[in-house]
C-alpha positions, 0 to 999 in steps of 0.5 A: 882482797885482804893483804896477807902481810896485814892478817900475818901482823894482826895483833888479835886486839880484843881476841884474848880470853882474859880480856873478854872475861874483864870486860864481861865482868865489868859489864856485870859489875855495872848492870848487877846494881841496876838489876838488883834495884828493878828486882826489889820495885817488885818487893812486896816488903817495905824493907828493900833488903828483905824480899817477901814476895812479888808485888806491884803494890809499891808502884800504886803507892808511887803513882798516887803520892801527891808530893811525888807528882809535884816534884815531878811536875817541877822536874818537867817544868824546870827540864823543859825550860832548861832544854829550850833555852840551852838548845837555843842558846847552844845552837846560836853558839855553835853557828858563831863559833863554826863560822868565825876565827877569833884569837883564842878560839881553841881555848874557848872551844876547850873552855865548852868542855868545863861541865864534864871536866868540873866536878858538878859540885864546884859548878853548884857551889859557885853559882850559890855563892853568885846568886847570893852576891847579887842578892837573888832568892833562889827559886825556879828562876835560879834552877833554870839558869844553873841547869842552863849554864850545865847544859848549853856548853854540851848543846854547842859542842853536839850542834858544832860538830854537825856544823863543821860536818855540813858541806859548805858548797851546798851553802854557796849553792843556795845563795847562788840560786837566789835564796836569801841568808835566812831562806838558806838557814831556814831550808838548807842548814837547819834541816841538816842540823835538826837531828843534833838539835832535837838530841840537844833538846832530849839531853838537856831535858835528861840532863835536868831530869836526873840533875841533883847536885846543881839543883840542891844548891840553887832551888828554894825548899819550896821547889822540890824536884824528882831527884830532891824528893828521892834524897829527902825520902832516904833520910825516912829509910829506904822502900821500894817507892825509891826503887819504883822511881828509879825504874822509871827514870831509868826507863825514860834515860834509856828511851831518850838514849835511844832516841839520840842514837837513832838521831845520829843514824842515817837512813830509817833509823833517823827517821824513826827517831824524829818521828819518836822525839817529836811524840816525846816532845809534844807529850812533855810540852803537854804535860808541862802546860797542863800541870802549870794550868793545874797549879793552885797558887796558895799561901805556903810555909816551909819548915826545916825539920828531921825527917819522919818527925811530924805526923803527915796527917796533921800536916794534911789537917793543918793545910785543909783548915787553914788553906796554907801549904806546908813544905818540908825540907830535911836535914840530918844533922844539926850542922846541916840545918844551920848550913841550911838556914845560915846561907843567903835567904833560904826561903825558910820560916821555921826550923827545928833546932837543939838547945846548941843550934838555939844559942848559935842562931840567937847569937848570930841574929838569925832568928826572931822572937815568937809573939807569945800572945798569937800562940795561946796554946803555949799555955799547955806547955811545961814550964820546966821546958820553957827557959833554956841556958841558950835563951833563958827567956823563953821567947826564941824557942817554942818546945816541941819534943824531946828524947834521948839516945841509947843502945839499940841491939839484936837480941838474936845476935848479940844474947847477952845483955847490953848495959854499958856504952863500953860494948862499942869498944867490944872487938867481938862486934868489929865492923858490926856497930854504928855511932850517930853521925852526930859531931856533939853526941859522939863527943859528949860520949867520948868525955863521958866515958871518960868521966869529964864534961863537954861544957868544961871546954878543956882542950887536953880532955878534947884530946883524951876523948878523940883518942878514945873514939880513933881507938874505937873508930877501927870496930865501927862500921860508919857514923849513922843517923838515917838508915840505923834501923834499915841497917839492923834489920838487914843485919848489916849491923848488930848494934847502934846508938839510936834515938828512943823514938826511932828505936821504939819504931822498930822494936814494936814491929821487930821484938827481937831488938832491944833498947837500953839506956846504958847504965852511964847515962845518956844525952838528953835532946830537946828540940824546939821550933824557932822564926827565922830572921828571914822567914817569908811567912811569919804569920803562917809560922805563929799559926802552924805552932799554935795548932800543933800545940792543942793537946788533942793534935799533940796527942795524935802527933806523938802517937805518929812519931813515937817521942814524947812532947813537953805537953802534959795534957796532951800526954794524959791522952796517949794510950797506956802502952805509950805513955807507960813505956820507959823507952819513950818515958824514962823514970828517972830524967835526972840531971846527973844521968841525963845531960843536955848539950849546950853551945861549946862556942869557939871550942866548937872549932876544935871539936870540928877539926877532931871530928873531921879527922875521925870521919877521915880515918 
């Protein structure tokens, strides 16, 4: 019989209408993004923000992508090794901690919570620095080591809770009845710990499969996991393929959580959990084994490149012709590229560099000169592009493509013609414009509009340019380089600073958009391939460059990426609609109107300081 006094003193917690409403609101906020993500996986449109009807085609596209399967294979192997090693180490640690008392035990137990308490990025950076100091090349081994470091403390806590709940007299009874220590562990302790151990295996595998941050810092470019692949795909623009991958990962994670939940129950649910866990473990082991057996060892070539900056069919032709597998690792800014290639031994052969970064990389001894005799197709390069102020000899770079940036805008939402960069300071477009997420380009614009030259490197002029950009910052949606076209299509913004090739790609499919080069002029970029000093495959790098510079292949490449290459012979082979397009080939490429950025030297630190302040505004 319940106590009447207890009923009268019941606080009624959780029964209030406001509390229930707030709880429901939180659940909606948690689930709504996932529901939208799942829904748009079945979208017929290429754009994830534009619904064009129900379709399963993106599931077919996803499942037929060999690069996704390669990334999945890597995730599978890394996840399996992590689950095995972390569970063994965690179980052994749990048994040792539970049975022994030592000085500092409580502190040690608290230390095991560091994967949860410490930001994952800190762990990733710490592991990266350790591997560099020990001169351990990044690859499968470093990724697995990083995942095990992160996972095994969590397994220890999980198994430890089960160990401490075991009946100690049961263990003693087994020994009293004549069982050896090993038999006691084998037939008494391990069966009792089995649910926690299996939960640890599944938990570690799920953590490894979903991990991005630690993998980013510990992987080499040829070790692409599923999360890293999704990250690189975002740089190409959002498509429903990313939604499909997310749906499959959500289903897998929910299945794992259900199995772990059942394993922690008593009775029939636990038995079903063990059976389902066994099926999953067997399936994962089979997939991992078959993928390892099916893996074909071959020479690789790793290139750090802008996203969507080479024809995929050209890469397939190169691989079929030479037997060399090409791996692309992408970056979204010049600074990110230099960070990729400057730290330790990144395992990258070629990098796409601007004149600014060429000068920095050359000055720091990070690149090697090319052997021109091994690249006979260099003769097709326009001599005007062969020598830059950053490398007058022309030996440390091979010109790849060039272009400029201007203003891309929606004529339906901005009906008046745009002719000036000052439009970005027009308050009528507040919150509806973007500038490139590129420090040098943004500060070049600030200097240019004030009539200054960034190359003069004058602090007073830099401060004026910063003040001008700071005044424009409240009107800016964000600094963005990767998803500009997607933001314009979704009408999140109405105009943006954009590269001419990306603009041409959008205007060809959506004529309501227009690209203009402002009357004040623009900056001209020249992207070139450089050979890293630590390149593992320099021979393959030379073969690749010679392959791409062949005129017919350069023509094919230009048609795909929609940026001109400094190859007059190849340009003459282009269709008239592309060759005569002023968006891609401006008729007045003069130094007065188009400037090529150069390395600002030590002045770069001052620019970086103002850039960080702008981004923090």
